[in-house]
C-alpha positions in Angstrom: -0.3 0.3 0.1 1.1 3.4 -0.8 1.9 6.0 1.5 -0.9 8.2 -0.1 -3.4 4.9 0.6 -2.4 4.9 4.4 -4.8 5.8 6.7 -4.2 9.1 8.5 -3.1 8.9 11.8 -4.2 10.9 14.7 -3.4 10.7 18.5 -5.1 12.1 21.5 -3.7 11.8 25.1 -6.2 11.7 27.7 -3.7 11.1 30.6 -4.4 14.5 32.2 -7.5 15.9 33.3 -6.2 19.6 32.6 -5.5 19.4 29.1 -5.7 16.6 26.3 -2.7 16.9 24.0 -3.1 16.1 20.4 -1.0 15.4 17.0 -1.7 14.5 13.3 0.6 14.7 10.1 3.8 16.1 11.9 1.5 18.8 13.9 1.1 18.5 17.3 -0.3 20.8 20.6 -3.0 20.8 22.9 -7.0 21.5 22.5 -7.8 25.3 23.2 -10.8 27.1 24.3 -10.8 30.7 23.9 -6.6 30.7 24.2 -6.6 28.7 27.1 -5.5 25.1 27.1 -8.9 22.7 27.2 -9.1 20.1 29.7 -12.1 17.6 29.4 -14.6 16.4 32.3 -17.3 14.4 32.3 -20.5 14.9 35.1 -21.3 11.0 35.9 -22.7 11.7 39.5 -26.3 10.6 37.4 -24.6 7.3 37.4 -24.0 7.1 40.9 -27.3 8.9 41.7 -28.9 5.9 39.6 -27.0 3.0 41.7 -27.2 5.0 44.9 -23.7 4.7 45.5 -20.2 5.9 44.4 -18.9 4.5 41.4 -16.5 1.8 41.8 -13.2 2.3 40.1 -14.0 -0.3 37.3 -17.1 1.3 36.2 -15.4 5.2 36.6 -12.4 3.9 34.0 -15.2 2.8 31.8 -17.0 6.0 32.0 -13.4 7.8 30.9 -12.4 5.4 28.5 -15.9 6.4 26.9 -15.2 9.7 27.1 -12.0 9.2 25.5 -13.3 7.1 22.5 -16.2 9.7 22.2 -14.0 12.7 21.8 -11.3 10.6 19.8 -14.0 9.9 17.1 -15.8 13.2 17.1 -12.0 15.6 16.9 -10.4 13.4 14.4 -12.0 14.3 11.0 -12.1 11.8 8.0 -10.5 12.4 4.8 -14.1 12.5 2.5 -11.8 12.8 -0.8 -10.7 9.1 -0.3 -12.9 7.5 -1.8 -13.8 3.9 -0.5 -10.5 4.6 2.1 -12.4 7.0 4.5 -10.6 4.7 7.6 -8.2 6.5 10.0 -5.7 5.3 12.6 -6.8 6.5 16.0 -4.3 6.1 19.1 -5.4 6.7 22.2 -3.8 7.1 26.0 -5.8 7.0 29.1 -5.4 6.9 32.4 -7.4 4.5 34.7 -7.8 3.7 38.1 -7.7 -0.3 37.5 -4.5 -0.5 35.3 -3.8 -4.6 35.5 -7.3 -4.7 34.5 -7.1 -2.7 31.3 -3.8 -3.4 30.6 -4.1 -7.4 29.9 -3.4 -7.6 26.3 -6.3 -10.2 25.2 -8.8 -7.6 27.1 -6.9 -4.6 25.0 -7.1 -6.4 21.9 -11.0 -7.6 21.9 -11.5 -3.9 23.1 -9.8 -2.4 19.7 -11.0 -4.6 17.4 -14.7 -3.9 18.9 -14.0 -0.1 18.2 -12.7 -0.9 14.5 -15.9 -3.5 13.9 -18.1 -0.1 14.8 -16.1 2.8 13.2 -14.0 1.2 10.2 -10.7 2.5 11.9 -7.6 1.2 13.5 -7.9 1.9 17.1 -4.5 1.4 19.2 -5.3 2.0 22.9 -3.2 2.7 25.7 -3.9 2.5 29.2 -1.5 4.6 32.4 -2.3 4.7 35.9 -4.1 7.8 36.8 -2.9 10.3 38.7 -5.6 12.8 38.7 -7.8 12.9 42.0 -10.6 11.5 41.9 -14.1 12.9 40.7 -16.9 13.4 43.7 -19.1 10.9 42.0 -16.0 8.1 43.1 -15.8 9.8 46.5 -19.4 11.4 47.7 -21.4 8.5 49.5 -25.1 8.8 49.2 -27.3 9.3 52.2 -29.8 6.7 51.4 -28.9 3.7 49.7 -31.1 1.5 47.5 -32.5 -2.0 48.9 -33.8 -4.2 46.5 -35.4 -3.2 43.0 -38.6 -2.0 44.5 -39.3 2.2 43.7 -38.5 3.9 46.6 -41.3 5.3 48.7 -41.8 9.2 50.1 -43.8 9.8 53.1 -44.2 13.1 54.7 -44.2 12.9 58.6 -45.6 16.5 59.9 -45.5 14.9 63.8 -49.4 14.7 63.8 -51.7 12.5 64.5 -52.5 11.7 60.8 -49.2 11.6 59.9 -48.5 9.0 62.8 -51.4 6.9 62.1 -50.4 6.8 58.5 -46.5 5.8 59.2 -48.1 3.1 61.5 -50.9 1.8 58.8 -47.9 1.5 56.2 
C-alpha cells in the first residue's frame, strides 16, 4: 500500500484531566478553548445517583474510556476525498484506576477490535495509571442506599396524629 493510501494517524492523550494533547501529520499541540488549554470533564453523578452509591473504580474507568473514545472519534476528521478508504488510525492514551484490568493484552485487543468494527478505523489504546484526583461521584457517598429493585417510597411526616397513623398503618 502506498503512503498516499495509508489512513491518516491521529493521536490523543487523555492521561491528564487538565489538558488533552493531540498530534496529526507532524503537528501537535493541546486542545484550546479561547486561548487557554482545554481539559475534559464528565459529570457522572447521574450514574452514581442511579445506583445510589459511589462509582466503583472499574465503572469510573469505563466512563473515562467512553469519553476518550467519543472525543477522539469526533475530533479526528475523516478525509472525504479518499473514496472508499475513509478510515483513520487512532492512537489514544487514557488514564485508568485499574491498570491491571485494562492492560491485559487479550482484553485490550478485544476492545480495539470492537472499536474497529464499529467505526471502520484502526484503534490503538494505551492505558496508564491515573494520577489525577477522583471525581465527586467516586468519593461522595449517598445518604440513602437502594434496597432491592422496588421503587423508593416517600412519606411526609409532620409530627401530627394523622401522619403517625399513616406511618403506623404502612
